[in-house]
PDB file of N, CA, C and O in Angstrom:
ATOM      1  N   MET A   1     113.969  86.525  53.280  1.00  0.00           N
ATOM      2  CA  MET A   1     112.624  86.680  52.751  1.00  0.00           C
ATOM      3  C   MET A   1     112.392  85.656  51.654  1.00  0.00           C
ATOM      4  O   MET A   1     113.285  85.389  50.849  1.00  0.00           O
ATOM      5  N   PRO A   2     111.198  85.083  51.618  1.00  0.00           N
ATOM      6  CA  PRO A   2     110.901  84.113  50.556  1.00  0.00           C
ATOM      7  C   PRO A   2     110.749  84.806  49.196  1.00  0.00           C
ATOM      8  O   PRO A   2     110.387  85.978  49.105  1.00  0.00           O
ATOM      9  N   ARG A   3     111.041  84.033  48.151  1.00  0.00           N
ATOM     10  CA  ARG A   3     110.921  84.526  46.783  1.00  0.00           C
ATOM     11  C   ARG A   3     109.678  83.899  46.150  1.00  0.00           C
ATOM     12  O   ARG A   3     109.431  82.701  46.283  1.00  0.00           O
ATOM     13  N   TYR A   4     108.898  84.740  45.456  1.00  0.00           N
ATOM     14  CA  TYR A   4     107.692  84.294  44.773  1.00  0.00           C
ATOM     15  C   TYR A   4     107.810  84.631  43.297  1.00  0.00           C
ATOM     16  O   TYR A   4     108.422  85.631  42.921  1.00  0.00           O
ATOM     17  N   TYR A   5     107.217  83.785  42.467  1.00  0.00           N
ATOM     18  CA  TYR A   5     107.286  83.926  41.013  1.00  0.00           C
ATOM     19  C   TYR A   5     105.881  84.167  40.481  1.00  0.00           C
ATOM     20  O   TYR A   5     104.938  83.468  40.853  1.00  0.00           O
ATOM     21  N   PHE A   6     105.749  85.159  39.609  1.00  0.00           N
ATOM     22  CA  PHE A   6     104.447  85.589  39.112  1.00  0.00           C
ATOM     23  C   PHE A   6     104.328  85.226  37.632  1.00  0.00           C
ATOM     24  O   PHE A   6     104.709  85.999  36.753  1.00  0.00           O
ATOM     25  N   HIS A   7     103.792  84.035  37.382  1.00  0.00           N
ATOM     26  CA  HIS A   7     103.603  83.548  36.019  1.00  0.00           C
ATOM     27  C   HIS A   7     102.263  84.075  35.494  1.00  0.00           C
ATOM     28  O   HIS A   7     101.331  84.287  36.269  1.00  0.00           O
ATOM     29  N   THR A   8     102.173  84.282  34.193  1.00  0.00           N
ATOM     30  CA  THR A   8     100.914  84.727  33.606  1.00  0.00           C
ATOM     31  C   THR A   8     100.432  83.701  32.595  1.00  0.00           C
ATOM     32  O   THR A   8     101.219  82.967  31.996  1.00  0.00           O
ATOM     33  N   GLU A   9      99.116  83.670  32.421  1.00  0.00           N
ATOM     34  CA  GLU A   9      98.509  82.695  31.520  1.00  0.00           C
ATOM     35  C   GLU A   9      97.282  83.301  30.853  1.00  0.00           C
ATOM     36  O   GLU A   9      96.384  83.818  31.517  1.00  0.00           O
ATOM     37  N   ASN A  10      97.264  83.227  29.535  1.00  0.00           N
ATOM     38  CA  ASN A  10      96.091  83.654  28.762  1.00  0.00           C
ATOM     39  C   ASN A  10      96.011  82.794  27.510  1.00  0.00           C
ATOM     40  O   ASN A  10      95.899  83.306  26.396  1.00  0.00           O
ATOM     41  N   GLY A  11      96.070  81.500  27.704  1.00  0.00           N
ATOM     42  CA  GLY A  11      96.190  80.557  26.602  1.00  0.00           C
ATOM     43  C   GLY A  11      97.619  80.049  26.538  1.00  0.00           C
ATOM     44  O   GLY A  11      97.849  78.844  26.439  1.00  0.00           O
ATOM     45  N   ASP A  12      98.570  80.952  26.594  1.00  0.00           N
ATOM     46  CA  ASP A  12      99.993  80.616  26.714  1.00  0.00           C
ATOM     47  C   ASP A  12     100.419  80.945  28.135  1.00  0.00           C
ATOM     48  O   ASP A  12      99.904  81.876  28.755  1.00  0.00           O
ATOM     49  N   ARG A  13     101.361  80.172  28.636  1.00  0.00           N
ATOM     50  CA  ARG A  13     101.886  80.455  29.981  1.00  0.00           C
ATOM     51  C   ARG A  13     103.250  81.108  29.846  1.00  0.00           C
ATOM     52  O   ARG A  13     104.144  80.583  29.182  1.00  0.00           O
ATOM     53  N   ILE A  14     103.396  82.253  30.481  1.00  0.00           N
ATOM     54  CA  ILE A  14     104.667  82.970  30.475  1.00  0.00           C
ATOM     55  C   ILE A  14     105.248  82.847  31.876  1.00  0.00           C
ATOM     56  O   ILE A  14     104.666  83.309  32.857  1.00  0.00           O
ATOM     57  N   ARG A  15     106.412  82.209  31.939  1.00  0.00           N
ATOM     58  CA  ARG A  15     107.056  81.957  33.227  1.00  0.00           C
ATOM     59  C   ARG A  15     107.880  83.150  33.694  1.00  0.00           C
ATOM     60  O   ARG A  15     108.559  83.811  32.908  1.00  0.00           O
ATOM     61  N   ASP A  16     107.801  83.400  34.975  1.00  0.00           N
ATOM     62  CA  ASP A  16     108.629  84.408  35.631  1.00  0.00           C
ATOM     63  C   ASP A  16     109.826  83.667  36.216  1.00  0.00           C
ATOM     64  O   ASP A  16     109.671  82.901  37.167  1.00  0.00           O
ATOM     65  N   ASP A  17     111.008  83.883  35.664  1.00  0.00           N
ATOM     66  CA  ASP A  17     112.203  83.193  36.144  1.00  0.00           C
ATOM     67  C   ASP A  17     112.987  84.002  37.170  1.00  0.00           C
ATOM     68  O   ASP A  17     113.927  83.488  37.776  1.00  0.00           O
ATOM     69  N   GLN A  18     112.608  85.266  37.372  1.00  0.00           N
ATOM     70  CA  GLN A  18     113.331  86.114  38.321  1.00  0.00           C
ATOM     71  C   GLN A  18     112.672  86.125  39.697  1.00  0.00           C
ATOM     72  O   GLN A  18     113.353  86.016  40.717  1.00  0.00           O
ATOM     73  N   GLY A  19     111.380  86.253  39.722  1.00  0.00           N
ATOM     74  CA  GLY A  19     110.659  86.295  40.986  1.00  0.00           C
ATOM     75  C   GLY A  19     110.897  87.580  41.747  1.00  0.00           C
ATOM     76  O   GLY A  19     111.583  88.492  41.286  1.00  0.00           O
ATOM     77  N   GLU A  20     110.308  87.621  42.923  1.00  0.00           N
ATOM     78  CA  GLU A  20     110.397  88.806  43.769  1.00  0.00           C
ATOM     79  C   GLU A  20     110.392  88.363  45.229  1.00  0.00           C
ATOM     80  O   GLU A  20     109.591  87.518  45.628  1.00  0.00           O
ATOM     81  N   GLU A  21     111.281  88.933  46.010  1.00  0.00           N
ATOM     82  CA  GLU A  21     111.310  88.640  47.436  1.00  0.00           C
ATOM     83  C   GLU A  21     110.224  89.452  48.125  1.00  0.00           C
ATOM     84  O   GLU A  21     110.152  90.673  47.984  1.00  0.00           O
ATOM     85  N   LEU A  22     109.384  88.750  48.868  1.00  0.00           N
ATOM     86  CA  LEU A  22     108.280  89.395  49.585  1.00  0.00           C
ATOM     87  C   LEU A  22     108.202  88.842  50.997  1.00  0.00           C
ATOM     88  O   LEU A  22     108.762  87.785  51.289  1.00  0.00           O
ATOM     89  N   ALA A  23     107.514  89.548  51.860  1.00  0.00           N
ATOM     90  CA  ALA A  23     107.426  89.178  53.271  1.00  0.00           C
ATOM     91  C   ALA A  23     106.731  87.834  53.507  1.00  0.00           C
ATOM     92  O   ALA A  23     107.042  87.134  54.470  1.00  0.00           O
ATOM     93  N   GLY A  24     105.793  87.476  52.631  1.00  0.00           N
ATOM     94  CA  GLY A  24     105.063  86.220  52.823  1.00  0.00           C
ATOM     95  C   GLY A  24     103.934  86.084  51.831  1.00  0.00           C
ATOM     96  O   GLY A  24     103.820  86.856  50.879  1.00  0.00           O
ATOM     97  N   VAL A  25     103.097  85.083  52.071  1.00  0.00           N
ATOM     98  CA  VAL A  25     102.001  84.763  51.151  1.00  0.00           C
ATOM     99  C   VAL A  25     101.024  85.925  51.020  1.00  0.00           C
ATOM    100  O   VAL A  25     100.546  86.197  49.919  1.00  0.00           O
ATOM    101  N   GLU A  26     100.718  86.613  52.106  1.00  0.00           N
ATOM    102  CA  GLU A  26      99.776  87.738  52.031  1.00  0.00           C
ATOM    103  C   GLU A  26     100.305  88.828  51.100  1.00  0.00           C
ATOM    104  O   GLU A  26      99.547  89.399  50.316  1.00  0.00           O
ATOM    105  N   ALA A  27     101.594  89.117  51.184  1.00  0.00           N
ATOM    106  CA  ALA A  27     102.206  90.112  50.290  1.00  0.00           C
ATOM    107  C   ALA A  27     102.189  89.610  48.854  1.00  0.00           C
ATOM    108  O   ALA A  27     102.012  90.402  47.928  1.00  0.00           O
ATOM    109  N   ALA A  28     102.370  88.312  48.653  1.00  0.00           N
ATOM    110  CA  ALA A  28     102.317  87.734  47.307  1.00  0.00           C
ATOM    111  C   ALA A  28     100.905  87.841  46.733  1.00  0.00           C
ATOM    112  O   ALA A  28     100.745  88.093  45.538  1.00  0.00           O
ATOM    113  N   ARG A  29      99.892  87.656  47.555  1.00  0.00           N
ATOM    114  CA  ARG A  29      98.501  87.809  47.109  1.00  0.00           C
ATOM    115  C   ARG A  29      98.233  89.234  46.648  1.00  0.00           C
ATOM    116  O   ARG A  29      97.646  89.463  45.590  1.00  0.00           O
ATOM    117  N   GLU A  30      98.675  90.186  47.462  1.00  0.00           N
ATOM    118  CA  GLU A  30      98.475  91.590  47.102  1.00  0.00           C
ATOM    119  C   GLU A  30      99.184  91.925  45.795  1.00  0.00           C
ATOM    120  O   GLU A  30      98.633  92.624  44.945  1.00  0.00           O
ATOM    121  N   GLU A  31     100.398  91.428  45.640  1.00  0.00           N
ATOM    122  CA  GLU A  31     101.162  91.700  44.418  1.00  0.00           C
ATOM    123  C   GLU A  31     100.500  91.041  43.208  1.00  0.00           C
ATOM    124  O   GLU A  31     100.511  91.612  42.117  1.00  0.00           O
ATOM    125  N   ALA A  32      99.926  89.851  43.382  1.00  0.00           N
ATOM    126  CA  ALA A  32      99.248  89.162  42.278  1.00  0.00           C
ATOM    127  C   ALA A  32      98.078  89.991  41.763  1.00  0.00           C
ATOM    128  O   ALA A  32      97.871  90.088  40.553  1.00  0.00           O
ATOM    129  N   VAL A  33      97.315  90.587  42.668  1.00  0.00           N
ATOM    130  CA  VAL A  33      96.185  91.429  42.266  1.00  0.00           C
ATOM    131  C   VAL A  33      96.690  92.675  41.543  1.00  0.00           C
ATOM    132  O   VAL A  33      96.108  93.099  40.545  1.00  0.00           O
ATOM    133  N   THR A  34      97.766  93.254  42.047  1.00  0.00           N
ATOM    134  CA  THR A  34      98.359  94.437  41.406  1.00  0.00           C
ATOM    135  C   THR A  34      98.846  94.096  40.002  1.00  0.00           C
ATOM    136  O   THR A  34      98.594  94.846  39.059  1.00  0.00           O
ATOM    137  N   VAL A  35      99.539  92.977  39.858  1.00  0.00           N
ATOM    138  CA  VAL A  35     100.059  92.553  38.545  1.00  0.00           C
ATOM    139  C   VAL A  35      98.905  92.325  37.574  1.00  0.00           C
ATOM    140  O   VAL A  35      98.957  92.777  36.431  1.00  0.00           O
ATOM    141  N   LEU A  36      97.863  91.625  38.023  1.00  0.00           N
ATOM    142  CA  LEU A  36      96.719  91.365  37.146  1.00  0.00           C
ATOM    143  C   LEU A  36      96.060  92.673  36.718  1.00  0.00           C
ATOM    144  O   LEU A  36      95.692  92.831  35.554  1.00  0.00           O
ATOM    145  N   GLY A  37      95.912  93.606  37.647  1.00  0.00           N
ATOM    146  CA  GLY A  37      95.329  94.909  37.311  1.00  0.00           C
ATOM    147  C   GLY A  37      96.145  95.656  36.276  1.00  0.00           C
ATOM    148  O   GLY A  37      95.587  96.262  35.361  1.00  0.00           O
ATOM    149  N   GLU A  38      97.462  95.619  36.412  1.00  0.00           N
ATOM    150  CA  GLU A  38      98.333  96.288  35.444  1.00  0.00           C
ATOM    151  C   GLU A  38      98.223  95.647  34.064  1.00  0.00           C
ATOM    152  O   GLU A  38      98.208  96.342  33.048  1.00  0.00           O
ATOM    153  N   ILE A  39      98.148  94.327  34.034  1.00  0.00           N
ATOM    154  CA  ILE A  39      98.018  93.621  32.758  1.00  0.00           C
ATOM    155  C   ILE A  39      96.706  93.992  32.081  1.00  0.00           C
ATOM    156  O   ILE A  39      96.683  94.272  30.883  1.00  0.00           O
ATOM    157  N   LEU A  40      95.615  93.998  32.838  1.00  0.00           N
ATOM    158  CA  LEU A  40      94.312  94.329  32.258  1.00  0.00           C
ATOM    159  C   LEU A  40      94.283  95.766  31.766  1.00  0.00           C
ATOM    160  O   LEU A  40      93.714  96.052  30.713  1.00  0.00           O
ATOM    161  N   ARG A  41      94.891  96.666  32.520  1.00  0.00           N
ATOM    162  CA  ARG A  41      94.949  98.068  32.101  1.00  0.00           C
ATOM    163  C   ARG A  41      95.749  98.189  30.795  1.00  0.00           C
ATOM    164  O   ARG A  41      95.357  98.934  29.897  1.00  0.00           O
ATOM    165  N   TYR A  42      96.843  97.474  30.690  1.00  0.00           N
ATOM    166  CA  TYR A  42      97.686  97.513  29.503  1.00  0.00           C
ATOM    167  C   TYR A  42      96.966  96.918  28.291  1.00  0.00           C
ATOM    168  O   TYR A  42      97.038  97.469  27.193  1.00  0.00           O
ATOM    169  N   ARG A  43      96.273  95.795  28.490  1.00  0.00           N
ATOM    170  CA  ARG A  43      95.597  95.113  27.385  1.00  0.00           C
ATOM    171  C   ARG A  43      94.368  95.871  26.908  1.00  0.00           C
ATOM    172  O   ARG A  43      94.017  95.791  25.731  1.00  0.00           O
ATOM    173  N   GLY A  44      93.716  96.596  27.789  1.00  0.00           N
ATOM    174  CA  GLY A  44      92.546  97.364  27.402  1.00  0.00           C
ATOM    175  C   GLY A  44      91.476  96.495  26.768  1.00  0.00           C
ATOM    176  O   GLY A  44      91.189  95.396  27.243  1.00  0.00           O
ATOM    177  N   ALA A  45      90.893  96.995  25.698  1.00  0.00           N
ATOM    178  CA  ALA A  45      89.786  96.314  25.030  1.00  0.00           C
ATOM    179  C   ALA A  45      90.189  94.970  24.441  1.00  0.00           C
ATOM    180  O   ALA A  45      89.324  94.122  24.225  1.00  0.00           O
ATOM    181  N   SER A  46      91.475  94.746  24.173  1.00  0.00           N
ATOM    182  CA  SER A  46      91.890  93.454  23.602  1.00  0.00           C
ATOM    183  C   SER A  46      91.702  92.315  24.602  1.00  0.00           C
ATOM    184  O   SER A  46      91.784  91.145  24.227  1.00  0.00           O
ATOM    185  N   PHE A  47      91.451  92.646  25.875  1.00  0.00           N
ATOM    186  CA  PHE A  47      91.157  91.611  26.865  1.00  0.00           C
ATOM    187  C   PHE A  47      89.951  90.782  26.441  1.00  0.00           C
ATOM    188  O   PHE A  47      89.894  89.585  26.723  1.00  0.00           O
ATOM    189  N   TRP A  48      88.995  91.399  25.772  1.00  0.00           N
ATOM    190  CA  TRP A  48      87.799  90.675  25.335  1.00  0.00           C
ATOM    191  C   TRP A  48      88.144  89.567  24.355  1.00  0.00           C
ATOM    192  O   TRP A  48      87.434  88.564  24.292  1.00  0.00           O
ATOM    193  N   ASP A  49      89.217  89.724  23.591  1.00  0.00           N
ATOM    194  CA  ASP A  49      89.639  88.672  22.662  1.00  0.00           C
ATOM    195  C   ASP A  49      90.257  87.494  23.405  1.00  0.00           C
ATOM    196  O   ASP A  49      90.204  86.360  22.929  1.00  0.00           O
ATOM    197  N   THR A  50      90.833  87.755  24.549  1.00  0.00           N
ATOM    198  CA  THR A  50      91.502  86.717  25.335  1.00  0.00           C
ATOM    199  C   THR A  50      90.493  85.878  26.097  1.00  0.00           C
ATOM    200  O   THR A  50      90.609  84.653  26.133  1.00  0.00           O
ATOM    201  N   GLY A  51      89.521  86.510  26.697  1.00  0.00           N
ATOM    202  CA  GLY A  51      88.500  85.801  27.460  1.00  0.00           C
ATOM    203  C   GLY A  51      88.839  85.643  28.927  1.00  0.00           C
ATOM    204  O   GLY A  51      87.968  85.814  29.780  1.00  0.00           O
ATOM    205  N   SER A  52      90.084  85.321  29.242  1.00  0.00           N
ATOM    206  CA  SER A  52      90.506  85.243  30.639  1.00  0.00           C
ATOM    207  C   SER A  52      92.011  85.449  30.730  1.00  0.00           C
ATOM    208  O   SER A  52      92.748  85.247  29.765  1.00  0.00           O
ATOM    209  N   PHE A  53      92.434  85.846  31.887  1.00  0.00           N
ATOM    210  CA  PHE A  53      93.848  86.082  32.129  1.00  0.00           C
ATOM    211  C   PHE A  53      94.119  85.737  33.578  1.00  0.00           C
ATOM    212  O   PHE A  53      93.359  86.133  34.462  1.00  0.00           O
ATOM    213  N   SER A  54      95.191  85.002  33.835  1.00  0.00           N
ATOM    214  CA  SER A  54      95.517  84.577  35.188  1.00  0.00           C
ATOM    215  C   SER A  54      96.939  84.968  35.562  1.00  0.00           C
ATOM    216  O   SER A  54      97.830  85.041  34.715  1.00  0.00           O
ATOM    217  N   VAL A  55      97.123  85.214  36.829  1.00  0.00           N
ATOM    218  CA  VAL A  55      98.445  85.354  37.431  1.00  0.00           C
ATOM    219  C   VAL A  55      98.554  84.193  38.424  1.00  0.00           C
ATOM    220  O   VAL A  55      97.747  84.074  39.346  1.00  0.00           O
ATOM    221  N   ILE A  56      99.558  83.345  38.221  1.00  0.00           N
ATOM    222  CA  ILE A  56      99.780  82.192  39.084  1.00  0.00           C
ATOM    223  C   ILE A  56     101.063  82.446  39.866  1.00  0.00           C
ATOM    224  O   ILE A  56     102.124  82.641  39.273  1.00  0.00           O
ATOM    225  N   VAL A  57     100.971  82.445  41.181  1.00  0.00           N
ATOM    226  CA  VAL A  57     102.123  82.716  42.023  1.00  0.00           C
ATOM    227  C   VAL A  57     102.616  81.400  42.610  1.00  0.00           C
ATOM    228  O   VAL A  57     101.856  80.636  43.205  1.00  0.00           O
ATOM    229  N   THR A  58     103.919  81.158  42.424  1.00  0.00           N
ATOM    230  CA  THR A  58     104.530  79.963  43.000  1.00  0.00           C
ATOM    231  C   THR A  58     105.652  80.377  43.951  1.00  0.00           C
ATOM    232  O   THR A  58     106.195  81.479  43.859  1.00  0.00           O
ATOM    233  N   ASP A  59     105.985  79.464  44.868  1.00  0.00           N
ATOM    234  CA  ASP A  59     107.086  79.722  45.792  1.00  0.00           C
ATOM    235  C   ASP A  59     108.363  79.095  45.232  1.00  0.00           C
ATOM    236  O   ASP A  59     108.362  78.549  44.128  1.00  0.00           O
ATOM    237  N   ASP A  60     109.447  79.176  46.000  1.00  0.00           N
ATOM    238  CA  ASP A  60     110.731  78.618  45.562  1.00  0.00           C
ATOM    239  C   ASP A  60     110.661  77.130  45.259  1.00  0.00           C
ATOM    240  O   ASP A  60     111.432  76.630  44.440  1.00  0.00           O
ATOM    241  N   GLY A  61     109.758  76.424  45.901  1.00  0.00           N
ATOM    242  CA  GLY A  61     109.602  74.991  45.673  1.00  0.00           C
ATOM    243  C   GLY A  61     108.718  74.660  44.482  1.00  0.00           C
ATOM    244  O   GLY A  61     108.506  73.486  44.178  1.00  0.00           O
ATOM    245  N   GLY A  62     108.194  75.687  43.796  1.00  0.00           N
ATOM    246  CA  GLY A  62     107.328  75.461  42.643  1.00  0.00           C
ATOM    247  C   GLY A  62     105.873  75.224  43.001  1.00  0.00           C
ATOM    248  O   GLY A  62     105.059  74.944  42.121  1.00  0.00           O
ATOM    249  N   ARG A  63     105.534  75.329  44.265  1.00  0.00           N
ATOM    250  CA  ARG A  63     104.147  75.129  44.692  1.00  0.00           C
ATOM    251  C   ARG A  63     103.329  76.390  44.432  1.00  0.00           C
ATOM    252  O   ARG A  63     103.781  77.501  44.706  1.00  0.00           O
ATOM    253  N   THR A  64     102.131  76.209  43.904  1.00  0.00           N
ATOM    254  CA  THR A  64     101.231  77.339  43.681  1.00  0.00           C
ATOM    255  C   THR A  64     100.699  77.807  45.028  1.00  0.00           C
ATOM    256  O   THR A  64     100.150  77.019  45.798  1.00  0.00           O
ATOM    257  N   VAL A  65     100.869  79.103  45.307  1.00  0.00           N
ATOM    258  CA  VAL A  65     100.371  79.663  46.564  1.00  0.00           C
ATOM    259  C   VAL A  65      99.120  80.504  46.346  1.00  0.00           C
ATOM    260  O   VAL A  65      98.328  80.690  47.270  1.00  0.00           O
ATOM    261  N   VAL A  66      98.939  81.013  45.132  1.00  0.00           N
ATOM    262  CA  VAL A  66      97.727  81.768  44.818  1.00  0.00           C
ATOM    263  C   VAL A  66      97.574  81.834  43.297  1.00  0.00           C
ATOM    264  O   VAL A  66      98.556  81.841  42.554  1.00  0.00           O
ATOM    265  N   ARG A  67      96.330  81.882  42.865  1.00  0.00           N
ATOM    266  CA  ARG A  67      96.001  82.070  41.452  1.00  0.00           C
ATOM    267  C   ARG A  67      94.868  83.079  41.397  1.00  0.00           C
ATOM    268  O   ARG A  67      93.834  82.906  42.042  1.00  0.00           O
ATOM    269  N   VAL A  68      95.074  84.139  40.617  1.00  0.00           N
ATOM    270  CA  VAL A  68      94.055  85.179  40.455  1.00  0.00           C
ATOM    271  C   VAL A  68      93.693  85.202  38.978  1.00  0.00           C
ATOM    272  O   VAL A  68      94.567  85.299  38.117  1.00  0.00           O
ATOM    273  N   THR A  69      92.393  85.113  38.690  1.00  0.00           N
ATOM    274  CA  THR A  69      91.942  85.073  37.302  1.00  0.00           C
ATOM    275  C   THR A  69      90.845  86.102  37.067  1.00  0.00           C
ATOM    276  O   THR A  69      89.926  86.256  37.871  1.00  0.00           O
ATOM    277  N   ALA A  70      90.968  86.800  35.943  1.00  0.00           N
ATOM    278  CA  ALA A  70      89.910  87.699  35.484  1.00  0.00           C
ATOM    279  C   ALA A  70      89.334  87.082  34.220  1.00  0.00           C
ATOM    280  O   ALA A  70      90.080  86.668  33.332  1.00  0.00           O
ATOM    281  N   ALA A  71      88.021  87.020  34.135  1.00  0.00           N
ATOM    282  CA  ALA A  71      87.363  86.430  32.974  1.00  0.00           C
ATOM    283  C   ALA A  71      86.385  87.426  32.378  1.00  0.00           C
ATOM    284  O   ALA A  71      85.658  88.117  33.092  1.00  0.00           O
ATOM    285  N   ALA A  72      86.384  87.484  31.054  1.00  0.00           N
ATOM    286  CA  ALA A  72      85.479  88.378  30.335  1.00  0.00           C
ATOM    287  C   ALA A  72      84.296  87.579  29.797  1.00  0.00           C
ATOM    288  O   ALA A  72      84.458  86.462  29.306  1.00  0.00           O
ATOM    289  N   SER A  73      83.118  88.162  29.896  1.00  0.00           N
ATOM    290  CA  SER A  73      81.926  87.519  29.374  1.00  0.00           C
ATOM    291  C   SER A  73      80.920  88.590  28.988  1.00  0.00           C
ATOM    292  O   SER A  73      80.739  89.578  29.701  1.00  0.00           O
ATOM    293  N   GLU A  74      80.285  88.388  27.881  1.00  0.00           N
ATOM    294  CA  GLU A  74      79.224  89.309  27.485  1.00  0.00           C
ATOM    295  C   GLU A  74      77.884  88.853  28.028  1.00  0.00           C
ATOM    296  O   GLU A  74      76.874  89.539  27.868  1.00  0.00           O
ATOM    297  N   GLU A  75      77.874  87.690  28.671  1.00  0.00           N
ATOM    298  CA  GLU A  75      76.655  87.163  29.263  1.00  0.00           C
ATOM    299  C   GLU A  75      76.548  87.667  30.697  1.00  0.00           C
ATOM    300  O   GLU A  75      77.550  87.698  31.411  1.00  0.00           O
ATOM    301  N   PRO A  76      75.337  88.069  31.137  1.00  0.00           N
ATOM    302  CA  PRO A  76      75.186  88.479  32.531  1.00  0.00           C
ATOM    303  C   PRO A  76      75.420  87.286  33.452  1.00  0.00           C
ATOM    304  O   PRO A  76      75.167  86.141  33.076  1.00  0.00           O
ATOM    305  N   GLN A  77      75.899  87.558  34.649  1.00  0.00           N
ATOM    306  CA  GLN A  77      76.142  86.517  35.626  1.00  0.00           C
ATOM    307  C   GLN A  77      74.822  85.870  35.994  1.00  0.00           C
ATOM    308  O   GLN A  77      73.831  86.564  36.222  1.00  0.00           O
ATOM    309  N   GLN A  78      74.798  84.536  36.054  1.00  0.00           N
ATOM    310  CA  GLN A  78      73.568  83.843  36.411  1.00  0.00           C
ATOM    311  C   GLN A  78      73.147  84.240  37.814  1.00  0.00           C
ATOM    312  O   GLN A  78      73.968  84.286  38.730  1.00  0.00           O
ATOM    313  N   GLY A  79      71.897  84.517  37.972  1.00  0.00           N
ATOM    314  CA  GLY A  79      71.356  84.876  39.263  1.00  0.00           C
ATOM    315  C   GLY A  79      71.459  86.370  39.579  1.00  0.00           C
ATOM    316  O   GLY A  79      70.908  86.833  40.577  1.00  0.00           O
ATOM    317  N   ALA A  80      72.160  87.118  38.735  1.00  0.00           N
ATOM    318  CA  ALA A  80      72.286  88.562  38.977  1.00  0.00           C
ATOM    319  C   ALA A  80      70.980  89.240  38.594  1.00  0.00           C
ATOM    320  O   ALA A  80      70.414  88.930  37.546  1.00  0.00           O
ATOM    321  N   PRO A  81      70.494  90.149  39.410  1.00  0.00           N
ATOM    322  CA  PRO A  81      69.271  90.889  39.047  1.00  0.00           C
ATOM    323  C   PRO A  81      69.491  91.642  37.741  1.00  0.00           C
ATOM    324  O   PRO A  81      70.610  92.062  37.447  1.00  0.00           O
ATOM    325  N   ALA A  82      68.450  91.811  36.972  1.00  0.00           N
ATOM    326  CA  ALA A  82      68.531  92.472  35.672  1.00  0.00           C
ATOM    327  C   ALA A  82      69.118  93.875  35.807  1.00  0.00           C
ATOM    328  O   ALA A  82      69.811  94.344  34.904  1.00  0.00           O
ATOM    329  N   SER A  83      68.848  94.549  36.925  1.00  0.00           N
ATOM    330  CA  SER A  83      69.374  95.914  37.106  1.00  0.00           C
ATOM    331  C   SER A  83      70.882  95.921  37.224  1.00  0.00           C
ATOM    332  O   SER A  83      71.504  96.943  36.934  1.00  0.00           O
ATOM    333  N   GLU A  84      71.505  94.810  37.641  1.00  0.00           N
ATOM    334  CA  GLU A  84      72.949  94.729  37.769  1.00  0.00           C
ATOM    335  C   GLU A  84      73.597  94.182  36.509  1.00  0.00           C
ATOM    336  O   GLU A  84      74.801  94.355  36.319  1.00  0.00           O
ATOM    337  N   ALA A  85      72.841  93.536  35.653  1.00  0.00           N
ATOM    338  CA  ALA A  85      73.414  92.889  34.472  1.00  0.00           C
ATOM    339  C   ALA A  85      74.049  93.872  33.524  1.00  0.00           C
ATOM    340  O   ALA A  85      75.019  93.519  32.853  1.00  0.00           O
ATOM    341  N   GLY A  86      73.551  95.090  33.435  1.00  0.00           N
ATOM    342  CA  GLY A  86      74.085  96.061  32.502  1.00  0.00           C
ATOM    343  C   GLY A  86      75.220  96.900  33.049  1.00  0.00           C
ATOM    344  O   GLY A  86      75.743  97.770  32.353  1.00  0.00           O
ATOM    345  N   ARG A  87      75.605  96.647  34.289  1.00  0.00           N
ATOM    346  CA  ARG A  87      76.667  97.444  34.915  1.00  0.00           C
ATOM    347  C   ARG A  87      78.020  97.034  34.450  1.00  0.00           C
ATOM    348  O   ARG A  87      79.021  97.606  34.882  1.00  0.00           O
TER     349      ARG A  87
END
């Protein structure tokens, strides 16, 4: 099974030197979303101070296979109807 590494970035990059063996890229994508969700849940309201947080997944060769980023903004998304802006 291939090994994938889940690095995190929020201004500083924290490298994952252990990695995790997974079935393939699709499993790595799912795990990246899970990891990002856990980080956001842990950070709670302090996420607003960070502004964005990313999980970067690389393979054994160091190639990026997926990057998932969550970004915080107090501005409504451009083009979003006003009824959705407050959600």
